[in-house]
C-alpha positions as a Markdown table, in Angstrom:
| # | Residue | x | y | z |
|---|---|---|---|---|
| 1 | Met | -15.0 | 3.6 | 42.6 |
| 2 | Lys | -15.7 | 0.3 | 43.9 |
| 3 | Tyr | -19.3 | 0.7 | 43.7 |
| 4 | Leu | -19.0 | 1.7 | 40.1 |
| 5 | Thr | -17.2 | -1.4 | 39.1 |
| 6 | Ile | -19.8 | -3.6 | 40.9 |
| 7 | Leu | -22.7 | -1.2 | 39.0 |
| 8 | Val | -20.8 | -1.9 | 35.7 |
| 9 | Phe | -20.5 | -5.8 | 36.1 |
| 10 | Ala | -24.0 | -6.2 | 37.3 |
| 11 | Phe | -24.8 | -4.4 | 34.0 |
| 12 | Ile | -22.7 | -6.7 | 31.9 |
| 13 | Thr | -23.9 | -9.8 | 33.7 |
| 14 | Met | -27.5 | -8.9 | 33.6 |
| 15 | Ser | -27.8 | -7.4 | 30.1 |
| 16 | Gly | -26.1 | -10.5 | 28.6 |
| 17 | Tyr | -23.3 | -8.5 | 27.0 |
| 18 | Ser | -20.6 | -10.7 | 28.6 |
| 19 | Gln | -22.1 | -13.5 | 26.6 |
| 20 | Lys | -22.9 | -12.1 | 23.6 |
| 21 | Gln | -20.9 | -11.8 | 20.3 |
| 22 | Ile | -22.0 | -9.0 | 17.9 |
| 23 | Lys | -21.9 | -10.3 | 14.7 |
| 24 | Met | -21.2 | -7.5 | 11.6 |
| 25 | Asp | -23.2 | -7.4 | 8.4 |
| 26 | Ser | -21.2 | -9.3 | 5.9 |
| 27 | Thr | -22.5 | -7.2 | 3.0 |
| 28 | Lys | -19.6 | -6.0 | 0.9 |
| 29 | Thr | -19.6 | -2.0 | 1.2 |
| 30 | Glu | -18.2 | 0.8 | -1.1 |
| 31 | Arg | -15.9 | 1.2 | 2.2 |
| 32 | Phe | -14.8 | -2.5 | 2.4 |
| 33 | Asn | -14.4 | -2.4 | -1.5 |
| 34 | Lys | -12.4 | 0.7 | -1.2 |
| 35 | Gly | -10.5 | -0.6 | 1.6 |
| 36 | Trp | -9.7 | -3.8 | 0.1 |
| 37 | Asp | -8.3 | -2.5 | -3.1 |
| 38 | Lys | -6.1 | 0.1 | -0.8 |
| 39 | Leu | -4.9 | -3.3 | 1.4 |
| 40 | Lys | -3.7 | -4.9 | -1.9 |
| 41 | Glu | -2.1 | -1.9 | -3.1 |
| 42 | Ile | -0.1 | -1.4 | -0.2 |
| 43 | Asp | 0.4 | -4.8 | 1.5 |
| 44 | Gly | -0.1 | -7.4 | -1.3 |
| 45 | Glu | -0.3 | -11.2 | -0.5 |
| 46 | Ala | 1.0 | -10.0 | 3.3 |
| 47 | Gly | -2.4 | -7.9 | 3.8 |
| 48 | Thr | -4.2 | -10.6 | 2.3 |
| 49 | Ser | -2.9 | -13.7 | 4.3 |
| 50 | Val | -3.6 | -11.7 | 7.6 |
| 51 | Ile | -6.8 | -10.9 | 6.9 |
| 52 | Glu | -7.3 | -15.0 | 5.8 |
| 53 | Ser | -5.8 | -16.0 | 8.8 |
| 54 | Leu | -8.6 | -13.9 | 10.9 |
| 55 | Lys | -11.4 | -15.8 | 9.0 |
| 56 | Asp | -12.0 | -18.8 | 11.2 |
| 57 | Ile | -11.5 | -17.2 | 14.5 |
| 58 | Ser | -12.5 | -13.6 | 14.2 |
| 59 | Pro | -13.9 | -12.4 | 10.6 |
| 60 | Asp | -15.1 | -9.2 | 11.9 |
| 61 | Leu | -11.8 | -8.3 | 12.9 |
| 62 | Gly | -10.7 | -8.5 | 9.3 |
| 63 | Val | -13.6 | -6.6 | 8.3 |
| 64 | Tyr | -12.7 | -3.8 | 10.7 |
| 65 | Ile | -9.5 | -4.0 | 9.7 |
| 66 | Ile | -10.4 | -3.5 | 5.8 |
| 67 | Glu | -13.0 | -1.0 | 6.2 |
| 68 | Tyr | -11.7 | 1.4 | 9.1 |
| 69 | Gly | -7.9 | 1.0 | 8.3 |
| 70 | Phe | -7.8 | 0.9 | 5.0 |
| 71 | Gly | -10.9 | 1.9 | 3.5 |
| 72 | Asp | -10.9 | 5.2 | 6.0 |
| 73 | Val | -7.4 | 5.9 | 7.4 |
| 74 | Tyr | -5.0 | 4.5 | 4.3 |
| 75 | Ser | -7.5 | 6.1 | 2.2 |
| 76 | Arg | -6.9 | 9.3 | 3.3 |
| 77 | Asn | -5.0 | 11.7 | 0.8 |
| 78 | Ile | -2.9 | 14.0 | 3.0 |
| 79 | Leu | -0.2 | 11.7 | 3.4 |
| 80 | Asp | 1.4 | 9.6 | 0.5 |
| 81 | Asn | 1.8 | 5.9 | 1.0 |
| 82 | Arg | 5.5 | 5.9 | 1.3 |
| 83 | Thr | 5.2 | 8.8 | 4.4 |
| 84 | Lys | 2.3 | 6.6 | 5.9 |
| 85 | Glu | 4.7 | 3.1 | 5.8 |
| 86 | Ile | 7.5 | 5.3 | 6.9 |
| 87 | Ala | 5.4 | 6.3 | 10.3 |
| 88 | Val | 4.0 | 2.9 | 10.7 |
| 89 | Val | 7.4 | 1.0 | 10.4 |
| 90 | Ala | 8.6 | 4.1 | 13.2 |
| 91 | Ala | 5.8 | 3.0 | 15.4 |
| 92 | Leu | 5.8 | -0.6 | 15.2 |
| 93 | Thr | 9.3 | -0.6 | 16.1 |
| 94 | Ala | 9.0 | 1.6 | 18.9 |
| 95 | Met | 6.3 | -0.7 | 20.0 |
| 96 | Gly | 8.8 | -3.3 | 20.3 |
| 97 | Asn | 6.3 | -6.1 | 20.9 |
| 98 | Ala | 4.5 | -6.3 | 17.3 |
| 99 | Glu | 6.7 | -8.4 | 15.1 |
| 100 | Pro | 4.4 | -10.0 | 12.9 |
| 101 | Gln | 2.7 | -6.5 | 12.2 |
| 102 | Leu | 6.2 | -4.8 | 11.6 |
| 103 | Lys | 7.2 | -7.4 | 9.1 |
| 104 | Val | 4.0 | -6.6 | 7.3 |
| 105 | His | 4.8 | -3.2 | 7.5 |
| 106 | Ile | 8.2 | -3.6 | 6.5 |
| 107 | Asn | 7.0 | -5.4 | 2.9 |
| 108 | Ala | 4.5 | -2.8 | 2.6 |
| 109 | Ala | 7.1 | -0.2 | 2.7 |
| 110 | Leu | 9.2 | -1.6 | 0.4 |
| 111 | Asn | 6.3 | -2.1 | -1.9 |
| 112 | Val | 5.6 | 1.8 | -2.0 |
| 113 | Gly | 9.2 | 2.7 | -2.7 |
| 114 | Val | 10.9 | 2.9 | 0.9 |
| 115 | Thr | 14.1 | 1.4 | 0.3 |
| 116 | Ser | 15.8 | -1.0 | 2.8 |
| 117 | Glu | 18.7 | 1.5 | 3.7 |
| 118 | Glu | 15.8 | 4.0 | 4.5 |
| 119 | Ile | 14.4 | 1.5 | 6.7 |
| 120 | Ser | 17.3 | 0.4 | 8.2 |
| 121 | Glu | 18.0 | 4.1 | 9.1 |
| 122 | Ile | 14.5 | 4.3 | 10.8 |
| 123 | Met | 15.9 | 1.5 | 13.0 |
| 124 | Ile | 18.9 | 3.5 | 14.1 |
| 125 | Leu | 16.5 | 6.8 | 14.4 |
| 126 | Met | 14.2 | 4.8 | 16.8 |
| 127 | Ser | 17.0 | 3.6 | 19.0 |
| 128 | Leu | 16.8 | 6.9 | 20.5 |
| 129 | Tyr | 13.3 | 7.0 | 21.3 |
| 130 | Ser | 12.7 | 3.6 | 22.1 |
| 131 | Gly | 15.9 | 1.6 | 23.1 |
| 132 | Phe | 18.7 | -0.3 | 21.2 |
| 133 | Pro | 16.3 | -3.4 | 21.8 |
| 134 | Ser | 13.4 | -2.3 | 19.7 |
| 135 | Ala | 15.7 | -1.1 | 17.2 |
| 136 | Leu | 17.7 | -4.4 | 17.2 |
| 137 | Asn | 14.6 | -6.4 | 16.8 |
| 138 | Gly | 13.2 | -3.7 | 13.7 |
| 139 | Thr | 16.5 | -4.6 | 12.2 |
| 140 | Phe | 16.5 | -8.0 | 12.7 |
| 141 | Ala | 12.8 | -8.1 | 11.5 |
| 142 | Leu | 14.1 | -6.1 | 8.3 |
| 143 | Lys | 16.6 | -9.0 | 7.7 |
| 144 | Glu | 14.1 | -11.5 | 7.8 |
| 145 | Val | 12.0 | -9.7 | 5.4 |
| 146 | Leu | 14.6 | -8.9 | 2.6 |
| 147 | Lys | 15.6 | -12.7 | 2.9 |
| 148 | Glu | 12.1 | -14.0 | 2.2 |
| 149 | Arg | 11.6 | -11.7 | -0.3 |
| 150 | Glu | 15.2 | -12.6 | -2.1 |
| 151 | Ser | 14.2 | -16.3 | -1.8 |
| 152 | Glu | 10.9 | -15.6 | -3.5 |
| 153 | Lys | 12.6 | -14.0 | -6.6 |
């Protein structure tokens, strides 16, 4: 195993991969446009803010999120947007370390018809699977999102 690690390191160093940043073609593809429309449909301003915040540090990551996350995955029609957001809110709550993303997806869940009571119930359910700390953090994130949405009215 030690020799494999040395060989991989040598390959990366000699090939220059460690010093190169791959640039993506910024041409807006059909996949990008489909993803952008889906992002706006589900996440609204919160989603576009995330993408905008990446422009100065990692614009390619924003493109990947749009094309793959929303153009390929979120655009699938097997689950409706409401069900997808319930699953995402549950997963991010269970992770316990993704509060900014959880807030974006709590907003998205509310945007697609999930009620605050249902999101609160998701947090209670997650207490069984990921523990009370993540359920509490999720509940406090919900509280903050609801407060922000109320102040925007």
